[in-house]
Z-matrix of the N, CA and C atoms (Angstrom, degrees):
N
C 1 1.462
C 2 1.527 1 110.11
N 3 1.329 2 117.87 1 121.83
C 4 1.446 3 121.64 2 178.16
C 5 1.522 4 110.33 3 -78.12
N 6 1.355 5 115.63 4 151.55
C 7 1.463 6 118.77 5 -177.67
C 8 1.516 7 111.99 6 -121.23
N 9 1.329 8 116.67 7 27.10
C 10 1.451 9 120.79 8 -178.34
C 11 1.515 10 111.90 9 -56.67
N 12 1.314 11 117.39 10 -38.98
C 13 1.470 12 121.61 11 -176.13
C 14 1.523 13 112.77 12 -98.45
N 15 1.335 14 117.76 13 10.31
C 16 1.457 15 120.89 14 179.80
C 17 1.518 16 111.13 15 -112.81
N 18 1.308 17 116.85 16 157.54
C 19 1.456 18 122.07 17 -179.80
C 20 1.515 19 109.99 18 -84.90
N 21 1.332 20 115.82 19 133.42
C 22 1.465 21 120.24 20 177.86
C 23 1.527 22 109.98 21 -68.76
N 24 1.323 23 116.03 22 137.03
C 25 1.467 24 120.26 23 -178.63
C 26 1.526 25 112.23 24 -89.95
N 27 1.335 26 117.57 25 -14.30
C 28 1.468 27 121.17 26 -179.62
C 29 1.527 28 108.33 27 -162.85
N 30 1.332 29 115.29 28 161.66
C 31 1.464 30 121.44 29 179.16
C 32 1.522 31 109.16 30 -122.76
N 33 1.348 32 116.34 31 140.07
C 34 1.454 33 121.25 32 -178.17
C 35 1.527 34 110.25 33 -136.03
N 36 1.334 35 114.97 34 156.89
C 37 1.455 36 121.18 35 176.14
C 38 1.521 37 109.19 36 -87.45
N 39 1.327 38 116.23 37 137.00
C 40 1.461 39 121.79 38 179.28
C 41 1.519 40 109.44 39 -122.58
N 42 1.314 41 117.01 40 121.11
C 43 1.463 42 121.08 41 179.56
C 44 1.525 43 111.53 42 -82.75
N 45 1.331 44 118.02 43 -14.40
C 46 1.457 45 121.94 44 -178.09
C 47 1.532 46 110.26 45 -93.12
N 48 1.346 47 117.53 46 159.78
C 49 1.462 48 120.76 47 178.78
C 50 1.533 49 111.36 48 -58.91
N 51 1.319 50 116.26 49 140.40
C 52 1.460 51 122.16 50 179.11
C 53 1.521 52 108.57 51 -99.58
N 54 1.323 53 115.93 52 106.35
C 55 1.465 54 122.58 53 -176.17
C 56 1.518 55 108.80 54 -129.26
N 57 1.332 56 116.38 55 132.57
C 58 1.462 57 120.48 56 178.28
C 59 1.528 58 109.64 57 -57.88
N 60 1.317 59 116.02 58 129.79
C 61 1.456 60 121.25 59 -178.79
C 62 1.513 61 113.76 60 90.72
N 63 1.340 62 117.10 61 -9.78
C 64 1.454 63 120.60 62 179.82
C 65 1.522 64 112.14 63 -90.04
N 66 1.316 65 115.43 64 167.98
C 67 1.463 66 122.05 65 177.76
C 68 1.525 67 108.81 66 -116.63
N 69 1.333 68 115.85 67 128.97
C 70 1.455 69 122.25 68 -176.73
C 71 1.520 70 109.40 69 -108.24
N 72 1.329 71 115.52 70 134.44
C 73 1.455 72 121.04 71 175.32
C 74 1.521 73 109.56 72 -95.91
N 75 1.317 74 117.12 73 121.82
C 76 1.462 75 121.51 74 178.91
C 77 1.522 76 110.26 75 -90.72
N 78 1.317 77 115.70 76 162.42
C 79 1.462 78 121.90 77 -175.07
C 80 1.525 79 112.23 78 -73.54
N 81 1.330 80 115.31 79 170.32
C 82 1.459 81 119.71 80 177.22
C 83 1.525 82 110.90 81 -65.94
N 84 1.339 83 117.11 82 -31.39
C 85 1.465 84 120.01 83 176.59
C 86 1.523 85 110.65 84 -64.34
N 87 1.344 86 116.37 85 -42.84
C 88 1.458 87 120.11 86 177.38
C 89 1.525 88 110.91 87 -64.54
N 90 1.336 89 116.19 88 -40.32
C 91 1.466 90 119.70 89 178.73
C 92 1.524 91 111.10 90 -61.97
N 93 1.334 92 116.35 91 -39.18
C 94 1.468 93 119.97 92 177.25
C 95 1.521 94 110.51 93 -63.18
N 96 1.336 95 116.41 94 -44.00
C 97 1.468 96 119.67 95 179.30
C 98 1.532 97 110.84 96 -62.75
N 99 1.316 98 116.47 97 -38.47
C 100 1.465 99 121.02 98 179.18
C 101 1.521 100 110.73 99 -60.95
N 102 1.323 101 116.38 100 -42.62
C 103 1.459 102 119.65 101 -179.99
C 104 1.526 103 111.30 102 -68.73
N 105 1.336 104 116.41 103 -42.98
C 106 1.465 105 120.32 104 -179.14
C 107 1.521 106 110.95 105 -64.62
N 108 1.341 107 116.47 106 -42.32
C 109 1.463 108 121.09 107 -178.58
C 110 1.526 109 112.76 108 -81.20
N 111 1.328 110 115.72 109 -3.54
C 112 1.458 111 121.49 110 178.87
C 113 1.530 112 112.82 111 58.94
N 114 1.342 113 114.21 112 40.71
C 115 1.464 114 119.08 113 171.60
C 116 1.521 115 106.90 114 -75.22
N 117 1.311 116 116.62 115 129.39
C 118 1.461 117 121.01 116 -172.38
C 119 1.526 118 112.06 117 -100.36
N 120 1.334 119 115.65 118 152.17
C 121 1.455 120 120.52 119 171.66
C 122 1.529 121 108.39 120 -56.24
N 123 1.317 122 115.60 121 132.55
C 124 1.466 123 121.09 122 -176.32
C 125 1.521 124 112.87 123 100.84
N 126 1.345 125 116.68 124 -15.21
C 127 1.469 126 119.41 125 177.55
C 128 1.524 127 110.75 126 -73.72
N 129 1.321 128 114.42 127 153.76
C 130 1.459 129 121.37 128 176.53
C 131 1.528 130 109.02 129 -87.96
N 132 1.341 131 117.15 130 132.53
C 133 1.461 132 121.42 131 178.21
C 134 1.528 133 109.13 132 -129.39
N 135 1.325 134 115.11 133 156.06
C 136 1.458 135 121.27 134 176.52
C 137 1.523 136 109.32 135 -102.83
N 138 1.326 137 116.36 136 151.07
C 139 1.460 138 122.49 137 -178.50
C 140 1.528 139 110.26 138 -130.10
N 141 1.341 140 116.16 139 148.15
C 142 1.457 141 123.34 140 173.27
C 143 1.520 142 108.21 141 -134.43
N 144 1.348 143 116.13 142 140.63
C 145 1.458 144 118.49 143 178.71
C 146 1.528 145 113.16 144 -105.04
N 147 1.343 146 117.50 145 -0.30
C 148 1.451 147 121.18 146 179.03
C 149 1.506 148 114.45 147 77.24
N 150 1.339 149 117.93 148 -0.02
C 151 1.461 150 122.30 149 -179.80
C 152 1.519 151 110.87 150 -123.99
N 153 1.330 152 115.98 151 28.39
C 154 1.452 153 120.38 152 173.73
C 155 1.511 154 115.96 153 92.89
N 156 1.310 155 117.17 154 5.42
C 157 1.466 156 119.53 155 -179.78
C 158 1.527 157 109.79 156 -112.75
N 159 1.336 158 114.91 157 132.68
C 160 1.461 159 122.25 158 177.68
C 161 1.518 160 109.06 159 -119.78
N 162 1.323 161 115.37 160 157.72
C 163 1.464 162 119.75 161 179.98
C 164 1.515 163 109.84 162 -153.48
N 165 1.322 164 114.88 163 159.52
C 166 1.457 165 121.20 164 167.94
C 167 1.516 166 106.90 165 -125.24
N 168 1.319 167 115.31 166 149.36
C 169 1.451 168 119.47 167 -179.30
C 170 1.513 169 111.24 168 -163.26
N 171 1.303 170 114.56 169 178.32
C 172 1.461 171 121.20 170 -177.54
C 173 1.528 172 110.22 171 -106.30
N 174 1.318 173 115.48 172 129.90
C 175 1.460 174 120.32 173 175.37
C 176 1.530 175 108.44 174 -70.37
N 177 1.338 176 116.13 175 119.82
C 178 1.464 177 119.42 176 -174.72
C 179 1.519 178 113.47 177 -111.68
N 180 1.348 179 117.16 178 -17.25
C 181 1.464 180 118.90 179 -179.74
C 182 1.515 181 109.54 180 -159.38
N 183 1.315 182 115.88 181 141.76
C 184 1.464 183 121.46 182 176.20
C 185 1.522 184 108.22 183 -133.84
N 186 1.335 185 116.60 184 128.51
C 187 1.455 186 121.31 185 174.12
C 188 1.524 187 108.20 186 -125.75
N 189 1.296 188 116.62 187 -176.16
C 190 1.464 189 120.14 188 -178.56
C 191 1.521 190 112.07 189 -64.40
N 192 1.327 191 116.96 190 -35.80
C 193 1.455 192 120.81 191 -172.49
C 194 1.521 193 115.19 192 -112.75
N 195 1.304 194 118.79 193 -0.38
C 196 1.466 195 119.89 194 -178.37
C 197 1.524 196 110.24 195 -163.17
N 198 1.329 197 114.21 196 172.63
C 199 1.462 198 121.21 197 175.62
C 200 1.521 199 107.85 198 -147.73
N 201 1.309 200 116.60 199 150.14
C 202 1.470 201 121.91 200 -179.15
C 203 1.517 202 110.23 201 -115.79
N 204 1.350 203 115.22 202 136.25
C 205 1.459 204 121.36 203 178.70
C 206 1.519 205 108.61 204 -128.93
N 207 1.331 206 116.64 205 126.87
C 208 1.465 207 122.26 206 173.40
C 209 1.523 208 108.65 207 -86.08
N 210 1.332 209 117.40 208 118.70
C 211 1.462 210 122.65 209 -175.51
C 212 1.521 211 110.18 210 -81.25
N 213 1.338 212 116.71 211 127.48
C 214 1.463 213 120.83 212 -179.08
C 215 1.524 214 113.28 213 -112.24
N 216 1.339 215 117.43 214 -18.14
C 217 1.460 216 119.78 215 -178.61
C 218 1.524 217 109.26 216 -157.28
N 219 1.335 218 116.93 217 142.26
C 220 1.460 219 121.18 218 176.83
C 221 1.524 220 109.76 219 -129.90
N 222 1.332 221 115.39 220 160.92
C 223 1.459 222 121.05 221 177.16
C 224 1.521 223 108.87 222 -153.55
N 225 1.331 224 116.14 223 163.75
C 226 1.453 225 121.68 224 179.68
C 227 1.526 226 109.80 225 -106.73
N 228 1.327 227 116.15 226 139.74
C 229 1.462 228 122.52 227 176.96
C 230 1.522 229 107.85 228 -109.32
N 231 1.334 230 118.46 229 123.30
C 232 1.472 231 120.05 230 -178.49
C 233 1.514 232 111.86 231 -59.46
N 234 1.317 233 116.14 232 143.02
C 235 1.466 234 120.20 233 178.33
C 236 1.527 235 109.07 234 -74.52
N 237 1.334 236 117.99 235 137.66
C 238 1.470 237 120.03 236 179.64
C 239 1.524 238 111.62 237 -68.83
N 240 1.331 239 115.23 238 163.82
C 241 1.465 240 120.32 239 176.52
C 242 1.526 241 109.68 240 -58.94
N 243 1.341 242 117.71 241 144.52
C 244 1.468 243 120.66 242 -173.96
C 245 1.519 244 113.16 243 -67.57
N 246 1.319 245 115.27 244 124.67
C 247 1.461 246 122.93 245 169.60
C 248 1.521 247 106.21 246 -132.23
N 249 1.323 248 117.28 247 115.65
C 250 1.455 249 122.18 248 -172.57
C 251 1.523 250 109.25 249 -107.68
N 252 1.312 251 115.76 250 118.49
C 253 1.461 252 121.63 251 -173.63
C 254 1.518 253 111.90 252 -99.33
N 255 1.335 254 116.10 253 127.72
C 256 1.454 255 122.01 254 169.13
C 257 1.523 256 106.06 255 -99.92
N 258 1.327 257 115.68 256 98.59
C 259 1.472 258 121.05 257 -173.46
C 260 1.523 259 109.90 258 -89.46
N 261 1.320 260 118.45 259 126.69
C 262 1.470 261 119.93 260 179.33
C 263 1.523 262 111.53 261 -66.16
N 264 1.325 263 116.77 262 136.26
C 265 1.463 264 120.73 263 171.82
C 266 1.522 265 106.99 264 -68.20
N 267 1.330 266 116.07 265 117.19
C 268 1.458 267 121.49 266 -172.45
C 269 1.524 268 109.58 267 -145.30
N 270 1.316 269 116.02 268 -160.03
C 271 1.452 270 122.02 269 177.68
C 272 1.529 271 110.77 270 -55.17
N 273 1.321 272 117.03 271 137.68
C 274 1.472 273 121.01 272 -174.42
C 275 1.522 274 112.61 273 -57.61
N 276 1.329 275 116.30 274 -49.83
C 277 1.463 276 119.07 275 -176.22
C 278 1.517 277 111.74 276 -64.35
N 279 1.326 278 116.44 277 -37.79
C 280 1.463 279 119.27 278 177.82
C 281 1.522 280 111.27 279 -65.66
N 282 1.318 281 116.32 280 -38.67
C 283 1.461 282 119.06 281 179.14
C 284 1.522 283 111.58 282 -67.65
N 285 1.323 284 117.25 283 -38.74
C 286 1.460 285 120.03 284 177.20
C 287 1.524 286 110.89 285 -65.26
N 288 1.332 287 115.99 286 -40.18
C 289 1.468 288 120.11 287 176.20
C 290 1.526 289 110.10 288 -61.20
N 291 1.335 290 115.58 289 -44.82
C 292 1.461 291 120.19 290 179.92
C 293 1.524 292 111.18 291 -62.81
N 294 1.338 293 117.03 292 -41.23
C 295 1.468 294 120.84 293 179.59
C 296 1.526 295 110.97 294 -58.85
N 297 1.327 296 116.30 295 -41.60
C 298 1.463 297 120.23 296 178.75
C 299 1.515 298 111.37 297 -64.15
N 300 1.337 299 116.85 298 -44.53
C 301 1.462 300 120.52 299 -175.85
C 302 1.519 301 112.82 300 -70.47
N 303 1.344 302 117.50 301 -40.34
C 304 1.461 303 118.32 302 -179.18
C 305 1.524 304 111.21 303 -71.18
N 306 1.331 305 116.88 304 -26.87
C 307 1.463 306 119.34 305 172.29
C 308 1.523 307 109.85 306 -61.70
N 309 1.332 308 117.13 307 -43.38
C 310 1.451 309 121.58 308 178.54
C 311 1.528 310 111.60 309 -67.23
N 312 1.335 311 116.80 310 -31.45
C 313 1.463 312 121.21 311 -179.67
C 314 1.530 313 112.54 312 -77.11
N 315 1.321 314 117.72 313 -17.05
C 316 1.458 315 120.28 314 177.51
C 317 1.522 316 115.06 315 95.97
N 318 1.332 317 118.09 316 23.70
C 319 1.459 318 120.87 317 175.74
C 320 1.524 319 109.64 318 -63.62
N 321 1.336 320 116.66 319 139.29
C 322 1.466 321 119.75 320 -174.36
C 323 1.522 322 114.57 321 -102.14
N 324 1.343 323 117.96 322 -12.06
C 325 1.466 324 118.94 323 172.84
C 326 1.520 325 109.38 324 -150.37
N 327 1.331 326 115.01 325 153.58
C 328 1.469 327 123.42 326 -175.57
C 329 1.521 328 108.65 327 -133.76
N 330 1.321 329 116.43 328 118.18
C 331 1.464 330 120.52 329 175.94
C 332 1.531 331 108.75 330 -131.39
N 333 1.341 332 119.02 331 113.64
C 334 1.456 333 120.68 332 175.87
C 335 1.529 334 110.83 333 -67.18
N 336 1.325 335 115.82 334 137.16
C 337 1.458 336 121.10 335 -178.56
C 338 1.527 337 109.14 336 -118.75
N 339 1.318 338 115.51 337 133.20
C 340 1.468 339 121.89 338 -179.63
C 341 1.529 340 108.29 339 -88.39
N 342 1.336 341 115.84 340 102.75
C 343 1.463 342 121.45 341 177.24
C 344 1.526 343 109.04 342 -87.98
N 345 1.333 344 114.51 343 172.35
C 346 1.470 345 118.39 344 177.58
C 347 1.532 346 110.62 345 -59.25
N 348 1.330 347 117.17 346 -40.39
C 349 1.458 348 120.78 347 -177.02
C 350 1.528 349 112.76 348 -74.79
N 351 1.327 350 117.26 349 -17.07
C 352 1.467 351 119.79 350 -176.99
C 353 1.522 352 111.98 351 -59.36
N 354 1.321 353 116.51 352 -36.40
C 355 1.467 354 120.45 353 -175.36
C 356 1.525 355 112.88 354 -67.64
N 357 1.329 356 116.74 355 -18.87
C 358 1.468 357 119.44 356 -179.15
C 359 1.522 358 112.76 357 -92.15
N 360 1.336 359 117.25 358 -2.58
C 361 1.467 360 121.61 359 -177.52
C 362 1.519 361 109.86 360 -89.77
N 363 1.330 362 116.77 361 136.25
C 364 1.466 363 121.45 362 176.14
C 365 1.538 364 108.89 363 -151.43
N 366 1.348 365 116.68 364 130.17
C 367 1.469 366 126.51 365 -5.33
C 368 1.524 367 110.60 366 -79.87
N 369 1.308 368 117.42 367 139.51
C 370 1.459 369 121.02 368 -178.21
C 371 1.529 370 110.84 369 -106.88
N 372 1.303 371 115.54 370 155.92
C 373 1.458 372 121.06 371 -177.00
C 374 1.510 373 112.17 372 -87.98
N 375 1.310 374 116.54 373 103.11
C 376 1.459 375 120.67 374 179.32
C 377 1.526 376 109.78 375 -156.35
N 378 1.325 377 115.41 376 163.26
C 379 1.454 378 121.13 377 177.39
C 380 1.522 379 113.15 378 92.29
N 381 1.333 380 116.93 379 163.25
C 382 1.467 381 121.91 380 -177.25
C 383 1.520 382 113.95 381 -60.00
N 384 1.322 383 117.89 382 -38.66
C 385 1.463 384 119.77 383 -179.10
C 386 1.524 385 110.78 384 -64.06
N 387 1.319 386 116.03 385 -42.71
C 388 1.459 387 118.79 386 178.77
C 389 1.530 388 110.59 387 -68.74
N 390 1.312 389 117.97 388 -37.12
C 391 1.468 390 120.52 389 177.48
C 392 1.530 391 110.77 390 -59.75
N 393 1.334 392 116.16 391 -36.15
C 394 1.465 393 119.54 392 176.95
C 395 1.524 394 110.82 393 -64.74
N 396 1.334 395 117.10 394 -36.85
C 397 1.460 396 120.76 395 177.27
C 398 1.523 397 111.06 396 -67.29
N 399 1.329 398 116.02 397 -38.39
C 400 1.466 399 120.23 398 176.40
C 401 1.530 400 109.87 399 -61.92
N 402 1.330 401 115.72 400 -44.06
C 403 1.471 402 120.36 401 179.75
C 404 1.528 403 110.57 402 -61.41
N 405 1.322 404 116.39 403 -42.23
C 406 1.464 405 120.27 404 179.81
C 407 1.524 406 110.79 405 -64.81
N 408 1.327 407 117.21 406 -40.88
C 409 1.466 408 119.81 407 179.13
C 410 1.534 409 110.44 408 -65.44
N 411 1.318 410 116.71 409 -39.96
C 412 1.464 411 120.21 410 177.90
C 413 1.526 412 111.49 411 -65.71
N 414 1.325 413 115.92 412 -36.99
C 415 1.468 414 119.52 413 178.87
C 416 1.516 415 110.83 414 -64.70
N 417 1.326 416 116.96 415 -41.21
C 418 1.466 417 120.18 416 176.53
C 419 1.519 418 110.99 417 -61.80
N 420 1.343 419 116.63 418 -41.26
C 421 1.461 420 120.33 419 178.79
C 422 1.514 421 111.24 420 -67.13
N 423 1.330 422 116.85 421 -34.47
C 424 1.464 423 121.23 422 176.54
C 425 1.518 424 110.79 423 -59.33
N 426 1.328 425 115.74 424 -46.72
C 427 1.461 426 120.65 425 -178.53
C 428 1.522 427 110.94 426 -66.90
N 429 1.317 428 117.01 427 -43.30
C 430 1.454 429 120.63 428 -177.42
C 431 1.520 430 112.40 429 -67.57
N 432 1.340 431 116.65 430 -34.52
C 433 1.463 432 120.27 431 -177.07
C 434 1.516 433 113.23 432 -88.11
N 435 1.333 434 117.00 433 -14.56
C 436 1.461 435 119.79 434 -177.99
C 437 1.510 436 113.59 435 76.36
N 438 1.334 437 117.38 436 14.92
C 439 1.463 438 121.50 437 179.38
C 440 1.524 439 110.29 438 -71.92
N 441 1.336 440 115.16 439 172.21
C 442 1.455 441 118.44 440 -177.88
C 443 1.510 442 115.11 441 -116.41
N 444 1.351 443 117.06 442 -9.29
C 445 1.457 444 119.59 443 -172.88
C 446 1.515 445 111.73 444 -129.34
N 447 1.330 446 116.44 445 131.61
C 448 1.455 447 122.03 446 168.03
C 449 1.524 448 108.85 447 -88.16
N 450 1.329 449 118.45 448 145.65
C 451 1.467 450 119.51 449 176.59
C 452 1.527 451 111.35 450 -64.24
N 453 1.340 452 116.03 451 148.82
C 454 1.462 453 120.04 452 168.38
C 455 1.522 454 107.52 453 -67.79
N 456 1.331 455 116.76 454 136.61
C 457 1.458 456 120.68 455 -176.74
C 458 1.525 457 110.56 456 -114.20
N 459 1.342 458 115.17 457 136.84
C 460 1.454 459 121.59 458 -179.20
C 461 1.527 460 109.07 459 -126.67
N 462 1.333 461 117.33 460 155.15
C 463 1.474 462 120.31 461 -178.84
C 464 1.522 463 112.08 462 -71.39
N 465 1.344 464 115.98 463 168.76
C 466 1.455 465 120.13 464 178.66
C 467 1.525 466 110.66 465 -59.33
N 468 1.323 467 114.03 466 149.22
C 469 1.463 468 119.45 467 179.09
C 470 1.516 469 109.47 468 -147.28
N 471 1.328 470 115.36 469 156.83
C 472 1.455 471 119.59 470 171.05
C 473 1.520 472 108.38 471 -70.34
N 474 1.331 473 116.13 472 166.13
C 475 1.460 474 120.05 473 178.62
C 476 1.523 475 110.40 474 -57.99
N 477 1.335 476 116.52 475 -42.73
C 478 1.460 477 120.13 476 -177.06
C 479 1.531 478 111.49 477 -62.42
N 480 1.331 479 116.05 478 -45.07
C 481 1.466 480 119.30 479 179.94
C 482 1.529 481 111.35 480 -67.42
N 483 1.330 482 116.71 481 -37.90
C 484 1.466 483 119.82 482 179.79
C 485 1.522 484 110.91 483 -64.31
N 486 1.320 485 116.95 484 -43.33
C 487 1.464 486 120.62 485 179.08
C 488 1.517 487 110.53 486 -66.10
N 489 1.340 488 117.04 487 -40.13
C 490 1.466 489 120.24 488 177.99
C 491 1.517 490 110.67 489 -61.03
N 492 1.328 491 117.36 490 -39.51
C 493 1.468 492 120.83 491 178.84
C 494 1.519 493 110.43 492 -65.24
N 495 1.331 494 117.24 493 -37.82
C 496 1.456 495 120.18 494 177.38
C 497 1.520 496 110.83 495 -63.19
N 498 1.302 497 116.46 496 -42.16
C 499 1.467 498 119.90 497 -178.75
C 500 1.519 499 111.54 498 -63.03
N 501 1.340 500 115.62 499 -39.91
C 502 1.463 501 119.69 500 -174.93
C 503 1.516 502 111.79 501 -79.61
N 504 1.345 503 116.91 502 -44.50
C 505 1.453 504 120.66 503 -168.54
C 506 1.521 505 114.83 504 -96.95
N 507 1.333 506 116.78 505 -28.13
C 508 1.448 507 119.16 506 -163.51
C 509 1.519 508 112.27 507 -118.69
N 510 1.340 509 118.75 508 120.96
C 511 1.454 510 120.56 509 175.79
C 512 1.516 511 112.57 510 -81.15
N 513 1.317 512 118.28 511 -5.01
C 514 1.463 513 122.50 512 -176.96
C 515 1.516 514 108.27 513 -130.53
N 516 1.324 515 117.29 514 115.84
C 517 1.456 516 121.98 515 -178.35
C 518 1.511 517 109.57 516 -113.89
N 519 1.320 518 116.91 517 141.08
C 520 1.452 519 121.83 518 -179.73
C 521 1.526 520 108.44 519 -114.62
N 522 1.309 521 116.83 520 124.36
C 523 1.449 522 121.49 521 -177.79
C 524 1.513 523 109.12 522 -128.31
N 525 1.311 524 116.53 523 131.84
C 526 1.464 525 119.58 524 172.65
C 527 1.515 526 107.65 525 -83.57
N 528 1.320 527 118.50 526 119.99
C 529 1.450 528 122.74 527 -175.02
C 530 1.522 529 109.36 528 -91.69
N 531 1.326 530 115.14 529 90.51
C 532 1.451 531 122.15 530 176.76
C 533 1.511 532 108.53 531 -130.22
N 534 1.318 533 117.21 532 165.97
C 535 1.440 534 120.18 533 -172.07
C 536 1.512 535 115.48 534 -96.22
N 537 1.332 536 119.22 535 2.13
C 538 1.457 537 117.96 536 -175.87
C 539 1.525 538 112.33 537 -79.06
N 540 1.323 539 115.90 538 171.51
C 541 1.459 540 119.94 539 -171.75
C 542 1.516 541 112.77 540 -68.76
N 543 1.345 542 118.18 541 -27.28
C 544 1.465 543 119.34 542 179.21
C 545 1.516 544 110.33 543 -64.33
N 546 1.322 545 116.37 544 -47.42
C 547 1.456 546 119.38 545 -177.33
C 548 1.518 547 111.49 546 -71.06
N 549 1.327 548 117.99 547 -27.97
C 550 1.455 549 120.34 548 177.63
C 551 1.522 550 110.99 549 -61.92
N 552 1.342 551 116.54 550 -33.56
C 553 1.462 552 120.34 551 178.72
C 554 1.521 553 110.96 552 -60.84
N 555 1.317 554 116.14 553 -37.72
C 556 1.455 555 120.68 554 -174.77
C 557 1.515 556 112.44 555 -95.44
N 558 1.320 557 117.98 556 -36.24
C 559 1.457 558 120.77 557 -172.05
C 560 1.517 559 112.34 558 -65.38
N 561 1.343 560 118.16 559 -42.30
C 562 1.457 561 119.67 560 -176.27
C 563 1.525 562 112.35 561 -65.75
N 564 1.344 563 119.82 562 -47.46
C 565 1.473 564 118.83 563 176.26
C 566 1.520 565 112.48 564 -59.28
N 567 1.340 566 117.52 565 -36.78
C 568 1.456 567 119.03 566 -179.98
C 569 1.522 568 111.60 567 -71.50
N 570 1.338 569 117.41 568 -35.01
C 571 1.455 570 119.18 569 176.29
C 572 1.522 571 109.79 570 -61.94
N 573 1.332 572 115.81 571 -39.67
C 574 1.453 573 120.10 572 179.92
C 575 1.523 574 111.69 573 -68.46
N 576 1.338 575 116.90 574 -27.86
C 577 1.463 576 120.32 575 -176.35
C 578 1.516 577 113.09 576 -85.33
N 579 1.311 578 118.34 577 -11.97
C 580 1.455 579 120.63 578 -179.46
C 581 1.524 580 110.42 579 -69.75
N 582 1.301 581 116.42 580 131.55
C 583 1.450 582 120.89 581 173.64
C 584 1.521 583 108.98 582 -92.71
N 585 1.344 584 117.68 583 159.71
C 586 1.469 585 119.22 584 176.54
C 587 1.528 586 112.07 585 -55.57
N 588 1.339 587 117.11 586 -35.74
C 589 1.458 588 119.84 587 -179.81
C 590 1.516 589 110.93 588 -65.97
N 591 1.359 590 117.20 589 -41.25
C 592 1.456 591 120.04 590 178.39
C 593 1.519 592 110.75 591 -62.27
N 594 1.337 593 117.19 592 -42.05
C 595 1.450 594 119.90 593 -179.35
C 596 1.523 595 111.02 594 -67.12
N 597 1.348 596 115.86 595 -41.21
C 598 1.462 597 119.90 596 -178.31
C 599 1.516 598 112.17 597 -63.69
N 600 1.329 599 116.49 598 -39.75
C 601 1.460 600 120.40 599 -175.49
C 602 1.523 601 112.89 600 -96.23
N 603 1.323 602 116.85 601 8.36
C 604 1.459 603 119.71 602 173.71
C 605 1.506 604 114.79 603 69.19
N 606 1.346 605 117.67 604 30.54
C 607 1.455 606 119.92 605 -178.20
C 608 1.527 607 112.68 606 -81.24
N 609 1.327 608 117.06 607 -8.52
C 610 1.456 609 121.41 608 173.74
C 611 1.515 610 106.56 609 -118.55
N 612 1.340 611 116.04 610 120.45
C 613 1.460 612 119.41 611 -173.40
C 614 1.507 613 110.24 612 -135.29
N 615 1.318 614 116.29 613 154.77
C 616 1.459 615 120.78 614 173.09
C 617 1.510 616 109.56 615 -67.99
N 618 1.333 617 116.22 616 139.75
C 619 1.459 618 118.99 617 -177.78
C 620 1.526 619 111.37 618 -62.91
N 621 1.334 620 118.01 619 -29.66
C 622 1.460 621 120.08 620 177.01
C 623 1.527 622 110.98 621 -58.40
N 624 1.353 623 116.50 622 -41.92
C 625 1.457 624 119.62 623 -178.46
C 626 1.522 625 111.35 624 -66.72
N 627 1.340 626 115.69 625 -38.14
C 628 1.464 627 119.50 626 -179.02
C 629 1.518 628 111.10 627 -69.71
N 630 1.337 629 116.51 628 -48.04
C 631 1.453 630 120.17 629 -174.81
C 632 1.523 631 112.73 630 -74.34
N 633 1.339 632 117.36 631 -22.62
C 634 1.458 633 119.31 632 178.82
C 635 1.510 634 110.52 633 -59.29
N 636 1.331 635 115.68 634 -32.67
C 637 1.459 636 119.57 635 178.93
C 638 1.516 637 112.16 636 -76.16
N 639 1.321 638 116.77 637 -11.39
C 640 1.458 639 120.46 638 -178.44
C 641 1.529 640 112.69 639 -88.27
N 642 1.328 641 118.11 640 -9.18
C 643 1.463 642 118.95 641 174.90
C 644 1.506 643 114.15 642 109.62
N 645 1.307 644 115.30 643 -163.43
C 646 1.458 645 122.33 644 -168.34
C 647 1.518 646 114.16 645 -72.21
N 648 1.337 647 119.28 646 -9.91
C 649 1.459 648 120.20 647 -179.50
C 650 1.523 649 112.83 648 -68.47
N 651 1.326 650 117.58 649 -13.23
C 652 1.457 651 120.58 650 179.14
C 653 1.518 652 111.66 651 -57.15
N 654 1.330 653 116.99 652 -42.96
C 655 1.458 654 119.88 653 -178.93
C 656 1.521 655 111.56 654 -60.30
N 657 1.345 656 116.54 655 -38.64
C 658 1.456 657 119.78 656 178.66
C 659 1.528 658 111.18 657 -65.87
N 660 1.339 659 116.55 658 -39.93
C 661 1.456 660 120.86 659 -178.30
C 662 1.524 661 110.63 660 -65.16
N 663 1.326 662 117.17 661 -43.50
C 664 1.466 663 119.81 662 -177.01
C 665 1.519 664 111.55 663 -69.66
N 666 1.339 665 118.98 664 -21.93
C 667 1.457 666 121.34 665 179.62
C 668 1.522 667 112.76 666 -67.87
N 669 1.348 668 116.56 667 -14.67
C 670 1.459 669 119.00 668 178.58
C 671 1.522 670 110.77 669 -65.51
N 672 1.331 671 117.15 670 -25.75
C 673 1.459 672 121.00 671 179.92
C 674 1.508 673 113.70 672 68.66
N 675 1.355 674 116.66 673 28.21
C 676 1.458 675 119.88 674 -178.67
C 677 1.534 676 109.70 675 -92.13
């Protein structure tokens, strides 16, 4: 039964390609949510792949460790304007909270940066295992917000390497303009990297100006004191 004309009762993340007429296998976490939420076989569900593709389909099977969805319709979600976040390596819970919020704000890349103060934090969020937790938290936020894109994720880097990556890869840099020593590490190299063209066309902006357009979550983000 196709669900093109029906409302989806829930949204799930799909790691497999979303193709009309294909069948997608959802994860054991999704299967657990389906059972808890009492989504029934035959119900219409929505899918997101985190790379700009959305779909609707019919739930055709649910088991303990997986669920199957027959895809009946797909669509493309435009990628948001680039906002590249250099996230300080800090307390694990704070970083996970930040990952969830910046996903909702529409950040397009996430790179943890090792500041001088990072080394004094324990337990701090770093390493591949923690990055997987960040990805999982962002995926949950993707589903809850109905967004279509997960941020590109990069491994931890020193301030120097992070700034160098911005210069090479990114025509748009976001800097929080504050006077403390953490921001001084990043602000001066970025000031030096700005070209007259970038300054003229506003390609380098204060993060306050960018996030102000994103709504009331800005106040929550600044309370982290990072």
